[in-house]
Structure formats: structure tokens, C-alpha cells
C-alpha positions as CSV (number, residue, x, y, z in Angstrom):
1,X,-6.6,12.6,33.3
2,X,-3.5,13.4,31.3
3,X,-1.9,16.2,29.4
4,X,-1.5,14.9,25.8
5,X,0.4,16.4,23.0
6,X,-0.5,15.4,19.4
7,X,2.1,16.0,16.7
8,X,0.5,16.8,13.4
9,X,-2.8,18.4,12.7
10,X,-3.9,16.3,9.8
11,X,-7.1,14.2,9.8
12,X,-5.5,11.4,11.9
13,X,-4.2,13.8,14.5
14,X,-7.4,15.8,14.7
15,X,-9.6,12.6,14.9
16,X,-7.5,11.2,17.8
17,X,-7.4,14.5,19.5
18,X,-11.2,14.6,19.6
19,X,-11.4,11.1,20.9
20,X,-8.9,11.7,23.7
21,X,-10.5,15.0,24.7
22,X,-13.9,13.2,24.8
23,X,-12.3,10.9,27.5
24,X,-11.4,14.0,29.5
25,X,-7.7,14.5,28.6
26,X,-6.2,17.9,28.1
27,X,-5.1,17.8,24.4
28,X,-2.9,20.2,22.4
29,X,-2.3,19.6,18.7
30,X,1.0,20.9,17.2
31,X,0.9,21.5,13.5
32,X,3.9,22.9,11.5
33,X,1.7,24.6,8.9
34,X,-2.0,24.7,9.0
35,X,-4.6,22.1,10.0
36,X,-5.7,19.5,7.6
37,X,-2.5,17.8,6.4
38,X,-3.0,16.7,2.8
39,X,-6.7,17.9,3.0
40,X,-6.8,21.6,2.5
41,X,-8.3,24.2,0.3
42,X,-6.4,25.6,-2.8
43,X,-7.5,28.3,-5.2
44,X,-7.1,28.5,-9.0
45,X,-8.9,31.0,-11.3
46,X,-11.2,32.2,-8.6
47,X,-12.4,28.7,-7.8
48,X,-11.7,26.8,-4.6
49,X,-10.5,23.2,-4.6
50,X,-10.3,20.6,-1.8
51,X,-7.0,18.9,-2.0
52,X,-6.1,15.4,-0.6
53,X,-8.6,12.6,-0.5
54,X,-11.0,12.6,-3.4
55,X,-13.4,9.8,-2.4
56,X,-15.3,8.9,0.8
57,X,-15.6,5.2,1.2
58,X,-16.6,2.7,3.9
59,X,-18.6,5.4,5.8
60,X,-19.3,2.9,8.6
61,X,-15.8,3.7,10.0
62,X,-16.7,7.4,10.1
63,X,-20.0,6.6,11.8
64,X,-18.2,4.5,14.4
65,X,-16.0,7.6,15.1
66,X,-19.1,9.7,15.4
67,X,-20.8,7.2,17.7
68,X,-17.8,7.2,20.1
69,X,-17.9,11.0,20.1
70,X,-21.7,11.1,20.5
71,X,-22.1,13.3,17.4
72,X,-24.5,13.3,14.6
73,X,-23.2,13.2,11.0
74,X,-22.8,16.7,9.6
75,X,-21.4,15.6,6.2
76,X,-24.5,14.9,4.1
77,X,-22.8,12.2,2.1
78,X,-23.9,12.0,-1.5
79,X,-23.3,8.9,-3.8
80,X,-20.6,9.8,-6.4
81,X,-22.0,9.1,-9.9
82,X,-20.1,6.3,-11.5
83,X,-18.6,4.9,-8.3
84,X,-14.8,4.4,-8.7
85,X,-15.0,5.7,-12.3
86,X,-14.1,4.4,-15.7
87,X,-10.7,2.6,-15.9
88,X,-9.2,3.3,-19.3
89,X,-7.1,0.2,-19.6
90,X,-5.1,-0.7,-22.8
91,X,-7.8,-3.4,-23.3
92,X,-10.8,-1.1,-23.2
93,X,-12.7,1.0,-20.8
94,X,-13.9,-0.7,-17.6
95,X,-16.4,1.1,-15.4
96,X,-16.2,0.1,-11.7
97,X,-18.6,-1.2,-10.6
98,X,-19.3,-3.0,-13.9
99,X,-23.0,-2.4,-14.7
100,X,-25.5,-5.0,-15.9
101,X,-25.5,-5.4,-19.7
102,X,-21.7,-4.7,-19.9
103,X,-19.7,-7.5,-21.6
104,X,-17.7,-8.0,-18.4
105,X,-20.7,-8.1,-16.1
106,X,-20.7,-11.9,-15.7
107,X,-17.0,-11.9,-14.9
108,X,-17.5,-9.0,-12.5
109,X,-20.2,-11.0,-10.6
110,X,-17.8,-13.9,-10.2
111,X,-15.2,-11.5,-8.8
112,X,-17.7,-9.9,-6.4
113,X,-18.9,-13.3,-5.2
114,X,-15.3,-14.3,-4.5
115,X,-14.6,-11.3,-2.2
116,X,-18.1,-11.0,-0.6
117,X,-17.4,-13.2,2.4
118,X,-15.0,-10.5,3.6
119,X,-17.5,-7.6,3.6
120,X,-19.2,-8.2,7.0
121,X,-15.7,-8.3,8.6
122,X,-14.3,-5.2,7.0
123,X,-15.2,-2.8,9.8
124,X,-13.5,-5.1,12.3
125,X,-10.4,-5.2,10.2
126,X,-10.3,-1.4,9.9
127,X,-10.9,-0.7,13.5
128,X,-9.4,-3.6,15.5
129,X,-5.7,-3.7,16.5
130,X,-3.9,-7.0,15.8
131,X,-4.4,-9.2,18.8
132,X,-4.2,-13.0,18.7
133,X,-6.6,-13.2,21.8
134,X,-9.3,-11.1,20.2
135,X,-12.1,-13.3,18.8
136,X,-13.2,-10.5,16.4
137,X,-9.7,-10.0,15.0
138,X,-9.2,-13.8,14.6
139,X,-12.6,-14.2,12.8
140,X,-11.8,-11.4,10.4
141,X,-8.3,-12.7,9.8
142,X,-9.5,-16.2,9.0
143,X,-12.0,-14.9,6.5
144,X,-9.4,-12.6,4.9
145,X,-7.0,-15.6,4.7
146,X,-9.7,-17.6,3.0
147,X,-10.3,-15.0,0.4
148,X,-6.6,-14.4,-0.3
149,X,-5.7,-18.1,-0.4
150,X,-2.0,-17.5,0.1
151,X,-1.6,-14.7,-2.4
152,X,-0.2,-11.7,-0.5
153,X,0.4,-9.3,-3.4
154,X,-2.3,-7.8,-5.6
155,X,-0.5,-9.1,-8.7
156,X,-0.4,-12.6,-7.3
157,X,-4.1,-12.6,-6.4
158,X,-5.3,-11.1,-9.7
159,X,-3.1,-13.5,-11.8
160,X,-4.4,-16.5,-9.9
161,X,-8.0,-15.8,-10.8
162,X,-7.7,-15.8,-14.6
163,X,-9.7,-12.6,-15.2
164,X,-9.9,-11.2,-18.7
165,X,-7.1,-8.7,-19.6
166,X,-9.4,-5.7,-19.2
167,X,-10.8,-6.5,-15.8
168,X,-7.4,-7.8,-14.6
169,X,-5.8,-4.5,-15.6
170,X,-8.5,-2.5,-13.9
171,X,-8.1,-4.5,-10.6
172,X,-4.4,-4.2,-10.7
173,X,-4.9,-0.4,-11.0
174,X,-6.6,-0.4,-7.6
175,X,-3.4,-1.6,-6.0
176,X,-1.9,1.8,-6.6
177,X,-4.2,3.1,-3.9
178,X,-1.6,1.8,-1.6
179,X,1.1,3.9,-3.3
180,X,2.7,0.8,-4.8
181,X,2.6,-1.1,-8.1
182,X,0.5,-4.3,-8.0
183,X,3.6,-6.5,-7.7
184,X,4.4,-4.9,-4.4
185,X,1.0,-3.9,-3.1
186,X,-1.1,-5.9,-0.6
187,X,-3.7,-8.2,-2.2
188,X,-6.4,-6.5,-0.1
189,X,-6.3,-3.5,-2.5
190,X,-7.4,-5.7,-5.5
191,X,-10.5,-6.7,-3.5
192,X,-11.6,-3.2,-2.8
193,X,-13.8,-2.6,-5.9
194,X,-15.8,-5.7,-5.1
195,X,-16.2,-4.7,-1.5
196,X,-17.2,-1.2,-2.3
197,X,-19.5,-1.7,-5.1
198,X,-21.2,1.6,-5.8
199,X,-20.8,2.8,-2.2
200,X,-18.5,5.7,-3.1
201,X,-19.4,9.1,-1.7
202,X,-18.5,12.7,-1.4
203,X,-19.9,15.3,1.2
204,X,-22.4,17.7,-0.3
205,X,-20.0,20.6,0.6
206,X,-16.9,18.8,-0.7
207,X,-14.2,16.9,1.0
208,X,-13.2,20.0,3.0
209,X,-16.4,19.4,5.1
210,X,-14.5,16.5,6.7
211,X,-11.9,18.9,8.0
212,X,-14.5,21.4,9.1
213,X,-16.3,18.8,11.1
214,X,-13.2,17.6,12.9
215,X,-12.2,21.1,13.7
216,X,-15.7,21.8,15.1
217,X,-15.6,18.6,17.2
218,X,-12.1,19.6,18.5
219,X,-13.2,23.1,19.5
220,X,-16.3,21.7,21.3
221,X,-14.0,19.5,23.4
222,X,-11.5,22.1,24.3
223,X,-8.7,20.9,22.1
224,X,-6.0,23.5,21.6
225,X,-4.8,23.7,18.0
226,X,-1.4,25.4,17.6
227,X,-0.8,26.0,13.9
228,X,2.6,27.2,12.6
229,X,4.1,25.4,15.6
230,X,6.7,22.9,14.3
231,X,8.1,20.4,16.8
232,X,11.9,19.9,16.2
233,X,12.8,17.5,19.0
234,X,11.1,15.0,21.3
235,X,12.8,13.8,24.5
236,X,11.9,11.6,27.4
237,X,11.9,13.2,30.8
238,X,13.3,10.9,33.4
239,X,12.9,11.2,37.2
240,X,16.2,10.4,39.0
241,X,17.5,9.2,35.6
242,X,15.2,6.1,35.7
243,X,11.5,6.6,35.8
244,X,9.7,8.3,32.9
245,X,8.2,11.7,34.0
246,X,6.6,12.8,30.8
247,X,7.9,13.9,27.4
248,X,9.4,17.2,26.3
249,X,8.7,18.9,23.0
250,X,11.1,21.5,21.6
251,X,9.5,23.8,19.1
252,X,11.1,25.7,16.2
253,X,11.1,28.9,18.2
254,X,13.2,27.3,21.0
255,X,10.4,27.0,23.5
256,X,9.8,23.7,25.3
257,X,6.6,22.0,26.5
258,X,6.0,19.0,28.7
259,X,3.2,16.5,28.3
260,X,2.3,13.3,30.1
261,X,1.6,11.5,26.9
262,X,2.6,12.2,23.2
263,X,0.9,10.8,20.1
264,X,2.7,11.3,16.8
265,X,0.4,11.7,13.8
266,X,3.6,12.3,11.7
267,X,5.2,9.9,9.2
268,X,7.2,7.4,11.3
269,X,10.5,8.5,9.6
270,X,9.9,12.1,10.7
271,X,9.1,10.9,14.2
272,X,12.4,9.0,14.3
273,X,14.3,12.1,13.3
274,X,12.6,14.1,16.1
275,X,13.9,11.4,18.5
276,X,17.4,11.6,17.1
277,X,17.2,8.1,15.6
278,X,18.2,6.9,12.2
279,X,15.4,6.9,9.6
280,X,16.7,5.3,6.4
281,X,14.4,5.6,3.4
282,X,15.8,3.8,0.3
283,X,13.9,4.8,-2.9
284,X,12.9,1.3,-3.7
285,X,11.0,1.1,-0.4
286,X,9.1,4.3,-0.7
287,X,5.5,4.6,-1.8
288,X,4.8,7.0,-4.7
289,X,4.5,10.7,-4.7
290,X,2.2,12.8,-6.8
291,X,1.7,15.9,-8.8
292,X,-1.8,17.4,-8.2
293,X,-3.0,19.8,-10.8
294,X,-6.1,21.9,-10.2
295,X,-7.6,23.5,-13.3
296,X,-10.2,26.3,-13.4
297,X,-11.7,25.8,-16.8
298,X,-13.5,28.5,-18.8
299,X,-16.5,26.1,-19.1
300,X,-17.6,22.7,-17.8
301,X,-15.4,19.8,-19.0
302,X,-18.2,17.4,-19.9
303,X,-16.3,14.6,-18.2
304,X,-17.7,12.1,-15.7
305,X,-17.0,12.6,-12.0
306,X,-14.0,10.2,-12.1
307,X,-11.8,8.9,-14.8
308,X,-8.8,6.7,-14.2
309,X,-5.9,6.2,-16.7
310,X,-3.7,3.4,-15.4
311,X,-0.1,2.8,-16.6
312,X,-0.2,0.8,-19.8
313,X,2.5,-1.6,-18.6
314,X,2.9,-2.1,-14.9
315,X,6.3,-3.8,-15.2
316,X,7.7,-0.7,-17.0
317,X,6.0,1.6,-14.5
318,X,7.5,-0.3,-11.5
319,X,11.0,-0.2,-13.0
320,X,10.7,3.5,-13.5
321,X,9.5,4.1,-9.9
322,X,12.4,2.1,-8.4
323,X,14.9,3.9,-10.6
324,X,13.5,7.3,-9.7
325,X,12.5,8.0,-13.3
326,X,9.4,9.4,-14.8
327,X,7.5,6.5,-16.4
328,X,6.4,6.8,-20.1
329,X,2.8,6.9,-18.8
330,X,1.5,7.0,-15.3
331,X,-1.5,6.4,-13.1
332,X,-3.6,9.5,-13.7
333,X,-6.8,10.3,-11.8
334,X,-9.2,12.8,-13.2
335,X,-11.9,14.3,-11.1
336,X,-14.4,16.7,-12.8
337,X,-17.0,18.9,-11.1
338,X,-18.4,21.8,-13.1
339,X,-15.7,24.1,-14.2
340,X,-13.3,22.4,-11.8
341,X,-10.9,19.7,-13.0
342,X,-8.4,17.9,-10.8
343,X,-5.7,15.8,-12.5
344,X,-3.5,13.7,-10.2
345,X,-0.3,12.3,-11.7
346,X,1.6,9.5,-9.9
347,X,5.4,10.2,-9.8
348,X,8.4,8.7,-8.0
349,X,9.1,9.9,-4.5
350,X,12.0,12.2,-5.1
351,X,12.1,15.9,-4.1
352,X,12.0,17.3,-7.6
353,X,10.4,20.4,-8.8
354,X,7.7,19.5,-11.3
355,X,5.7,22.3,-12.9
356,X,2.6,22.2,-15.2
357,X,4.8,23.2,-18.1
358,X,7.3,20.4,-17.7
359,X,7.5,18.3,-21.0
360,X,6.6,15.1,-19.2
361,X,3.6,16.7,-17.5
362,X,2.4,18.1,-20.8
363,X,2.7,14.7,-22.4
364,X,0.5,13.2,-19.6
365,X,-2.1,16.0,-20.0
366,X,-2.2,15.3,-23.8
367,X,-2.8,11.7,-22.9
368,X,-5.7,12.7,-20.7
369,X,-7.3,14.7,-23.5
370,X,-6.8,11.9,-26.1
371,X,-8.2,9.2,-23.9
372,X,-11.1,11.0,-22.2
373,X,-12.0,13.4,-25.0
374,X,-11.8,16.2,-22.4
375,X,-10.6,19.8,-22.9
376,X,-7.1,20.9,-23.9
377,X,-5.4,21.5,-20.6
378,X,-2.3,23.0,-22.2
379,X,-3.8,26.4,-22.5
380,X,-6.7,28.6,-21.4
381,X,-7.1,27.3,-17.9
382,X,-5.8,28.7,-14.6
383,X,-3.9,26.0,-12.7
384,X,-2.5,25.4,-9.2
385,X,0.0,22.6,-8.7
386,X,1.1,20.6,-5.6
387,X,4.1,18.3,-6.2
388,X,6.6,16.1,-4.4
389,X,8.3,19.1,-2.7
390,X,4.9,20.0,-1.2
391,X,4.3,16.5,0.1
392,X,7.9,16.1,1.4
393,X,7.5,19.2,3.6
394,X,6.3,17.7,6.8
395,X,6.0,14.2,5.3
396,X,8.1,11.3,4.3
397,X,11.4,11.9,2.4
398,X,10.8,12.5,-1.3
399,X,7.2,13.3,-0.7
400,X,6.1,9.6,-0.5
401,X,2.4,10.1,0.1
402,X,1.9,6.8,2.0
403,X,5.3,6.7,3.6
404,X,7.5,3.6,3.5
405,X,6.3,0.4,2.0
406,X,5.5,-2.3,4.5
407,X,6.4,-5.9,4.0
408,X,3.4,-7.7,2.4
409,X,2.9,-9.9,5.5
410,X,2.4,-6.7,7.6
411,X,-0.2,-5.2,5.3
412,X,-3.4,-6.6,6.8
413,X,-4.5,-8.0,9.1
414,X,-1.1,-7.3,10.8
415,X,0.0,-3.7,10.8
416,X,3.2,-2.1,9.5
417,X,4.2,-0.3,12.7
418,X,3.4,-0.6,16.4
419,X,0.9,1.9,17.8
420,X,2.7,2.1,21.1
421,X,6.4,3.0,20.8
422,X,7.3,3.2,24.5
423,X,6.1,4.5,27.8
424,X,4.0,7.6,27.1
425,X,4.6,7.6,23.3
426,X,2.1,6.5,20.7
427,X,1.6,6.9,17.0
428,X,-1.3,7.0,14.6
429,X,-1.9,7.6,10.9
430,X,-1.6,5.9,7.5
431,X,2.1,5.2,8.2
432,X,0.9,2.8,11.0
433,X,-2.4,1.5,9.7
434,X,-2.2,-0.8,6.6
435,X,-5.3,0.6,5.0
436,X,-5.6,3.6,2.7
437,X,-7.5,6.8,2.6
438,X,-10.1,8.0,5.1
439,X,-11.1,4.6,6.4
440,X,-7.5,4.0,7.6
441,X,-7.3,7.4,9.1
442,X,-10.4,7.1,11.1
443,X,-9.9,3.4,11.9
444,X,-6.4,4.1,13.2
445,X,-7.6,6.8,15.4
446,X,-10.3,4.5,16.8
447,X,-7.7,1.8,17.5
448,X,-5.2,4.1,19.3
449,X,-8.0,5.7,21.4
450,X,-9.1,2.2,22.5
451,X,-5.5,1.1,23.2
452,X,-4.7,4.2,25.2
453,X,-7.9,3.8,27.3
454,X,-6.6,0.4,28.4
455,X,-8.6,-2.8,29.1
456,X,-12.3,-2.2,29.2
């Protein structure tokens, strides 16, 4: 068994730490701040909010992780009313999934039928490393290719199917789940609403229950979690100048630690910096950043669980992102739960200080009120804000939430980065796996665990 150092105590790092400790390795997780990464708890007006992922989808990936750990599910997943929520497009409101009786239901059924062949293979795509000798990978890849029919971008796939403007706009909006406008996003993201249907969940105790579960699994397996322990350098240790004899971590306090193996759950650009290698990050190749606003309202908002306000013009939105400018209107996700209201605004990945009182932010909040009929968020509500500077600390330059944009051909079934970077050095996380959200986090951890274990 080996001594393993895991860089980053977010969900990817914790998931893999649990899996490696389950195999008998001695595992230490190094986290510059506190465990959880983007998923943490924030307070506003006496209420507690879970930051980070808002939706729990494709739970079969989580169950695969649990099965490998030999654990029962502690989350008590509950269906989220309304699924992916109402998409307030310029052509009218579109609930996803589209319910029977809706004018778009027939068109929705055609869309779902077109993507349905992929559903049985989705678990394999999310949890299998690219391997041209793997029958499961090849089968899933062939089905994906048949559904995409040569259209690699979300924009290309949607445009080729002749959907009505309202449904097309709603499907293009899903591409932003990759952190990219539909012109640059993988086509797979336009398929997700049809693959998900109404299977959108949230743990009964909130998304923070995911972090609580992983921390409990880690403690039970003897994983050492070192919070407030930032790694500032990573070096190979060579025996006689030739043979690798482990890797050395240098911490912010100047101390050094040796491990047989190291797994980075950091953004690949940050890992490159730790290794003393160049890490260019041009603005046009960054995914988006965000401004998350958490409001404690004096009374319940009366809004549904999820409302989505897409950009009214994706071409204008894309030009603004590439120029580093704030778009006239932006993707806005609104999550309501009792007196709690989370408003997530998409912004360019630049390390700028955006506050709730900024004129552009206030304009977007007025748009939310006008479109949803919700409360006036400009006054009378306590608010906590997390912006690009927050996401840039410990993440990709500019606070790009999904890191660097991958070429479309490496966005599924092929992956944007190698999982093994060299002898003794591996990486995991959403900067490596082409999927998004929790399925990519858990799926990537399962992949790296299997690869590190070697041939079965």
C-alpha cells in the first residue's frame, strides 16, 4: 500500500480519497481553505445556505460510488418540484421537462425520442475512461456518435433539428451548464434535459449533506484532512538522479512532505503552476465565472424551486464574454426555498470585484423581478455574495468555474486532460472530466480510482 497525497479538499478530492483509502492506501488531503471546495455553507440574515451545486442529477453515478465504498445512501434524495425549472426565453416560458398538455409537448416528445438511445449508456460514459479496447466505452461512443450525427457543438446540434424558437432557446440554455455559450459548448449538454426528464433531486437536508457524507466516509477510512494547508510547490524526488522515489509537497508554512503518489484535485492550470510550468489562460478560452447572491427574505418569495432566465441573444452574450465585458443580460439561475433565495449570475472570468449594489447587478435583479414576478431584491433583504474573486482563489485564473474550455472533440467521449500526468502523479475533477456538476465529480473519481488500481 502507498502513501497518497490529495491536493484539494473539494468533492472530487474527498471522493477519490475515500476510494483510495478503501483500497488500503494511507491518504492525506491538503486543502488551502476548508473542505468542500465550491460546496460550503454561507450565512445571510440568520439563514444558512448551501453554495455550489444546486441540483443532484444522474444519481446512479453516486450509487456506483457508494457501492464501491460498501456504503448505504445517507442522502435521502427528494425529487425537486419542476425538474430543471421554467426557462424564461424571449419566445415564452418553457418548463423542462415539458408537461403533457403544453403546446410544445409534441415537439418535446420528438426531442426526447431522439436522445433516448443514449440513456442506457450514460453511466458508462460518465464512469469509463476513454479506451479504444474497452467494449463498454466503444458501445457508448458509437451510440453517442449516432445521436450527435456529426454535430459537435450544442448550437450545431440544436440548429440541425429545426425546433421551434422557444424550445431551441431553452435547449441552447442548457449548454451554459458547461460554462460556455452554445456555440462553443459540447453538443452533449443540449441532450441533457431529454436524458434527465424529471429526475432532478436534492437531498432532504440540502446539498451540504453531500459534503457531510463524504467527510464521514473519509473519517471512517482514516483519511487525514489538513485544512488551511496550502501546497505551494510539487517536485519529483529522484533516486540517483534517475528513478522516481516519490513526490515532495512544499506547504505555505515552508514544511515539506513526501508521498509515494500524488493526486491533484486542483484546476489543471494551478497544478501546472505548482510544478513550475507555464499555464496560459487566454480569456477567450476560459469558461464563465459567476456572482452568487444569497438572499434572506422577510417572507417566502412565492417562486417555484427553480427559474432560469437565459440571455436574450446568445451571440451578443458570447461576444461580451470573449471581450471580458458584462453582457446586457446574462444567464440567471434563481433557486427558491422558503425565505431563502439564491440568484446566480453568469459573468466573464475576470478577477473583478462585483458587489450586490453594482449598477449591472442591480439591473439583472430588476430583470429577475420583472420576469418572475418575485420580490424586490434591491431592498429589505440580507444578502451574502460570492463573486469571481472568490472562485479565483484556489481555482482557475479569473474565477473560471469550469476551468479552461476544452476543444469540442475532447468533450465526450474523449476527455480534455489525461488522468495520469506521469509516474506517481494523477489528476481528477471537472477540469479533467468532460461532464459537469456532481456526476462528473463522482464519475471522475471512480475513473481515477480504477486506473490507479491497475488492470483487474
